[in-house]
C-alpha positions in Angstrom: 47.1 64.8 89.3 47.9 64.2 93.0 51.4 65.6 92.8 50.3 68.6 90.9 47.7 69.5 93.5 50.1 69.1 96.4 52.6 71.2 94.5 50.0 73.9 94.0 49.2 74.0 97.7 52.9 74.2 98.6 53.7 76.9 96.1 50.6 78.9 97.1 51.8 78.8 100.7 55.2 80.1 99.6 53.7 82.8 97.5 51.4 84.1 100.3 54.2 84.0 102.9 56.0 87.1 101.7 52.7 89.1 101.6 52.1 88.2 105.2 55.6 89.4 106.2 55.5 92.5 104.2 52.1 93.6 105.5 53.2 93.3 109.1 54.3 96.2 111.2 58.1 96.6 112.0 57.5 95.4 115.5 56.2 92.1 114.1 59.7 90.6 114.4 59.7 91.2 118.2 56.3 89.8 118.7 56.2 86.3 120.3 53.9 83.8 118.6 50.7 83.3 120.3 49.8 79.8 121.7 47.7 77.7 119.5 44.0 77.7 120.3 42.9 74.8 122.5 39.6 74.7 120.6 41.2 74.5 117.1 39.7 71.9 115.0 42.0 69.0 114.3 42.5 68.2 110.6 41.1 64.9 109.3 43.3 61.9 109.2 44.5 60.2 106.0 42.1 57.3 106.7 39.2 59.7 107.1 40.1 61.5 103.9 40.4 58.1 102.1 36.9 57.2 103.3 35.7 60.6 102.1 37.2 60.0 98.7 35.7 56.5 98.5 32.2 57.9 99.4 32.6 60.7 96.8 33.7 58.1 94.2 30.6 55.9 94.9 28.4 59.0 94.7 29.9 59.9 91.4 29.7 56.4 90.1 26.0 56.3 91.0 25.4 59.7 89.5 27.1 58.5 86.3 25.0 55.4 86.1 21.9 57.5 86.7 22.8 60.0 83.9 23.6 57.2 81.5 20.3 55.6 82.2 18.5 58.9 81.7 20.4 59.4 78.4 19.3 56.0 77.2 15.7 56.7 78.3 15.8 60.0 76.2 17.1 58.1 73.2 14.4 55.4 73.7 11.6 58.0 73.3 12.5 58.4 69.6 13.5 54.9 68.9 11.8 53.4 65.9 10.2 50.6 68.1 9.0 52.8 70.9 5.3 52.8 71.7 5.1 56.5 71.4 6.9 56.6 68.1 4.7 53.7 66.8 1.6 55.6 67.9 2.7 58.7 65.9 3.4 56.5 62.9 0.0 54.8 63.1 -1.8 58.1 63.6 0.0 59.5 60.5 -1.1 56.5 58.5 -4.7 57.0 59.7 -4.6 60.6 58.7 -3.4 59.7 55.3 -6.1 57.1 54.9 -8.7 59.7 56.0 -7.4 62.2 53.5 -7.8 59.7 50.8 -11.4 58.9 51.9 -12.3 62.6 52.0 -10.9 63.0 48.5 -12.9 60.0 47.3 -16.1 61.3 49.0 -15.7 64.7 47.4 -15.3 63.1 43.9 -18.4 60.9 44.6 -20.5 63.9 45.6 -19.3 65.9 42.6 -20.3 63.0 40.3 -23.7 62.6 41.9 -24.4 66.3 41.6 -23.3 66.2 38.0 -25.6 63.2 37.3 -28.5 65.0 38.9 -28.0 68.1 36.8 -27.6 66.0 33.7 -31.0 64.4 33.9 -33.1 65.1 30.8 -36.2 67.3 31.0 -38.4 64.3 30.4 -36.8 62.2 33.1 -39.3 60.2 35.2 -39.9 61.0 38.8 -38.2 57.7 39.7 -35.0 58.8 37.9 -35.0 62.2 39.6 -35.6 60.6 43.1 -32.7 58.1 42.5 -30.3 60.9 41.5 -31.3 63.0 44.4 -30.8 60.0 46.8 -27.4 59.5 45.3 -26.4 63.1 46.0 -27.7 62.8 49.5 -25.8 59.6 50.1 -22.6 61.2 48.7 -23.0 64.2 51.0 -23.5 61.8 54.0 -20.4 59.9 53.0 -18.4 63.1 52.7 -19.6 64.2 56.1 -18.5 60.9 57.6 -15.1 61.0 55.8 -14.5 64.5 57.1 -15.4 63.5 60.6 -13.1 60.5 60.4 -10.3 62.9 59.2 -10.9 65.2 62.1 -10.7 62.3 64.5 -7.6 61.0 62.9 -6.0 64.4 63.1 -6.9 64.7 66.8 -5.3 61.3 67.4 -2.1 62.4 65.6 -2.0 65.6 67.5 -2.3 63.7 70.8 0.3 61.2 69.7 2.7 64.0 68.8 2.0 65.7 72.1 2.5 62.5 74.0 6.0 62.0 72.5 6.9 65.6 72.9 5.9 65.5 76.6 7.8 62.3 77.1 10.9 63.7 75.2 10.7 66.9 77.3 10.4 65.0 80.6 13.2 62.6 79.6 15.4 65.6 78.5 14.8 67.4 81.8 15.6 64.3 83.8 18.8 63.8 81.8 19.8 67.4 82.3 19.1 67.1 86.1 21.2 64.0 86.3 24.0 65.6 84.2 24.2 68.5 86.6 24.2 66.0 89.5 27.0 64.0 87.9 29.0 67.2 87.4 28.4 68.2 91.0 29.4 64.8 92.2 32.6 65.0 90.1 33.5 68.3 91.6 33.0 66.8 95.1 35.1 63.9 94.1 37.9 66.1 92.8 37.8 68.2 95.9 38.0 65.1 98.1 40.9 63.8 96.1 42.7 67.2 96.3 42.2 67.3 100.1 43.6 63.8 100.3 46.5 64.6 98.0 47.3 67.8 100.0 47.5 65.8 103.2 49.5 62.8 101.9 53.3 62.9 102.6 55.9 63.2 99.8 56.7 60.2 97.7 59.1 58.1 99.8 61.1 56.8 96.9 62.1 60.3 95.6 65.7 61.2 96.5 67.7 64.4 96.5 70.0 64.4 93.5 71.3 68.0 93.8 74.8 66.7 93.1 73.7 65.0 89.8 70.9 67.1 88.3 71.4 70.9 88.1 69.7 74.0 86.8 71.0 77.5 86.4 69.2 80.7 85.4 70.0 84.3 84.5 67.7 87.2 83.7 67.5 91.0 83.5 66.8 93.0 86.6 63.7 94.8 85.4 61.0 94.9 82.8 58.8 97.9 81.9 55.1 97.5 81.6 54.4 96.6 78.0 57.8 95.0 77.5 59.5 91.6 77.6 62.5 90.0 79.2 64.2 86.6 78.6 65.4 84.2 81.2 68.3 81.9 80.2 68.0 78.4 81.7 70.3 75.4 81.5 69.6 71.9 82.8 72.5 69.6 83.3 72.6 65.8 83.9 75.9 65.3 85.8 74.9 61.8 86.8 76.3 58.6 85.2 72.9 57.3 84.2 70.3 58.1 81.6 67.2 59.8 83.1 64.1 58.6 81.4 61.9 61.7 81.8 63.2 65.0 83.1 60.9 67.9 83.9 61.4 71.6 84.5 58.8 73.2 86.7 58.3 77.0 86.7 56.4 79.5 88.8 56.1 83.3 88.8 55.0 85.3 91.8 55.2 88.9 92.9 54.6 91.3 95.8 51.5 92.4 93.9 49.8 89.2 92.9 47.8 91.0 90.2 50.9 90.8 88.1 49.9 87.2 87.2 46.8 88.6 85.4 49.0 90.8 83.2 51.8 88.3 82.5 52.4 85.9 79.6 55.2 83.3 79.6 56.5 81.5 76.6 59.5 79.1 76.3 61.6 77.5 73.7 65.0 76.1 72.9 67.4 78.8 71.5 66.5 79.8 67.9 63.2 77.9 68.0 59.6 78.9 68.0 57.9 79.9 71.3 55.4 77.7 73.1 53.0 78.9 75.8 53.8 78.4 79.4 51.4 79.3 82.2 52.5 81.9 84.7 51.6 79.6 87.6 52.8 76.0 88.0 54.1 75.7 84.4 55.8 72.5 83.4 58.2 71.6 80.5 58.8 68.0 79.8 62.4 67.6 78.6 62.1 63.9 77.9 65.2 61.7 78.2 68.6 63.1 79.3 71.8 61.1 78.7 74.8 61.3 81.2 76.6 64.7 80.8 73.9 66.1 78.6 73.0 69.8 78.9 69.8 71.4 77.7 69.4 75.1 77.1 66.1 76.9 77.4 64.8 80.4 77.1 61.7 81.7 78.9 60.3 85.0 77.7 58.1 87.0 80.1 55.9 89.6 78.6 53.9 92.0 80.8 51.1 94.1 79.3 50.8 97.9 79.6 48.5 97.6 82.6 51.0 95.5 84.7 51.4 96.9 88.2 54.8 98.2 89.4 56.1 95.5 91.7 59.0 93.3 92.8 58.7 89.8 91.4 60.5 86.5 91.1 60.7 83.8 88.5 61.5 80.3 89.7 62.5 77.0 88.1 62.9 73.5 89.6 63.9 70.2 87.9 63.6 66.6 88.6 63.0 63.3 86.9 60.9 60.1 86.8 62.3 56.8 85.6 60.5 53.9 84.0 61.4 51.7 87.0 59.4 54.0 89.3 62.4 55.8 90.9 62.4 59.6 90.9 64.7 62.4 92.0 64.6 66.1 92.7 67.0 68.9 93.5 66.7 70.4 97.0 66.7 73.9 95.7 66.0 75.2 92.2 67.1 78.5 90.6 65.4 81.8 90.7 65.7 85.3 89.4 64.5 88.6 91.0 63.4 91.5 88.9 61.3 94.7 89.1 58.3 95.6 87.0 58.6 99.3 86.3 56.2 101.8 84.8 55.6 102.0 81.0 58.1 104.4 79.4 56.6 107.7 78.6 58.7 108.0 75.4 57.1 105.6 72.9 60.4 105.4 71.0 62.2 104.1 74.1 63.5 100.6 73.7 64.8 100.1 77.2 62.2 97.7 78.5 64.4 95.2 80.2 67.2 97.1 81.9 70.6 95.4 82.5 71.4 92.0 83.8 70.0 91.8 87.3 70.3 89.7 90.4 69.7 86.0 90.0 70.2 83.3 92.6 69.2 80.1 94.1 69.7 76.8 92.5 72.0 73.9 93.3 74.7 75.4 91.1 74.0 79.1 91.4 73.6 81.1 88.2 75.6 81.6 85.0 75.7 84.2 82.3 74.3 83.4 78.9 76.7 81.6 76.6 79.7 79.6 77.7 80.0 75.8 77.3 78.5 74.0 74.4 75.2 72.4 75.1 72.8 70.0 73.5 69.4 71.5 72.4 66.1 70.1 73.7 65.5 68.7 70.3 68.6 66.6 70.4 66.6 63.8 72.0 64.6 63.4 68.9 61.5 64.6 70.6 59.8 67.9 71.2 59.5 69.0 74.7 56.0 69.4 76.1 54.7 72.3 78.0 51.6 73.7 79.7 49.6 72.6 82.8 49.3 68.9 82.2 47.9 66.8 85.0 50.7 64.3 84.4 53.2 65.7 86.8 56.4 64.0 88.0 56.8 62.6 91.5 59.7 64.9 92.3 57.4 67.9 92.1 56.2 67.6 95.6 59.6 67.6 97.3 61.5 69.7 94.8 59.3 72.4 93.5 57.7 73.0 96.9 61.2 73.4 98.4 62.4 75.9 95.9 59.2 77.9 96.2 59.4 78.0 99.9 63.1 78.8 99.9 62.8 81.5 97.3 59.8 83.0 99.2 61.9 83.3 102.3 64.7 85.0 100.4 62.2 87.4 98.9 61.1 88.4 102.4 64.7 88.8 103.6 65.5 91.0 100.7 62.5 93.2 101.4 63.3 93.4 105.1 66.9 94.4 104.3 65.8 97.1 101.9 63.5 98.5 104.5 66.3 98.5 107.2 68.7 100.3 104.8 66.2 103.0 103.9 
């Protein structure tokens, strides 16, 4: 993750550099740089940033413990052995018992009333009095049973309310601590990024421009709503097997909004396409044997709302070995192209134009075709793509260099065009 973040910062700087140059007045080149402000705040040291990360890590760890405890407390509310749960269970049993008692009292009263009504006409006063007393006693018993049922119901209602209140409070606390945990994680990530951006390149990575090479060609233009293909070739000219080779890609333009309207896919020739992000994309080529070549195609599709702009597609390569060593090329390959307006004639198929300018790279560029190559799938593994956080060590030195170099070339090209106008 550290390397990816440093790469992102370096490439972002390269992307914004041309915009600054292009927006400046022609007299900008003759303007002397102003002296740095004496009151400019000094950036934090690596040690300070490390302490910041450590503090953020502790805060996150504490927040995680707090959230886990709150989650346990929430689960404990409804645990079978919790006091609140047992209170509800006991109250439910009491209500059931009270319901049975009310039912029995009703039956007793009905029987007493039936017995009173069934007395014969010649019943003695004592018999009548006894029957009437039995009815009155049954009515009293029913009244008592109903009152007990009401009391039991109230206890059940209170028990349920108590557990609902406890559940609500525990849930609210768990949510509060969850948000606190997420905030602490964001703070930790920001601190790690700040530290990663400030740390120097990996000291063990070496320039292997004479051993690892990348070339690229591509059309000179693409119309809004159309697609173009870039042909890439990665070659291992070294005498050793490289354990894990990566291709890093980036797309930037004079009008940065192009990135919102661009879609990149890649694949070996005659293979299915896989998604590749327009910014900081990566393709894991896996192991490369000495002398092996890998061909790739990258397809750029711009939607109908894409802005008309000059743009550049860049690729850089490097490797990581299992022994911890890594390498990068000092300058990757790039291809310049123009995004033009959508053709007015719907039947027009000219969305890509002819073969355009390509450049950069430690070996320059080549046209499609030529020497026989080994496909990506020849390693027995499918290459991986996307924006994985597992980035190679070479990315810092290599990809940042190609982005900065290509950015400078982009500015030069624009200046030259302006001078010739």
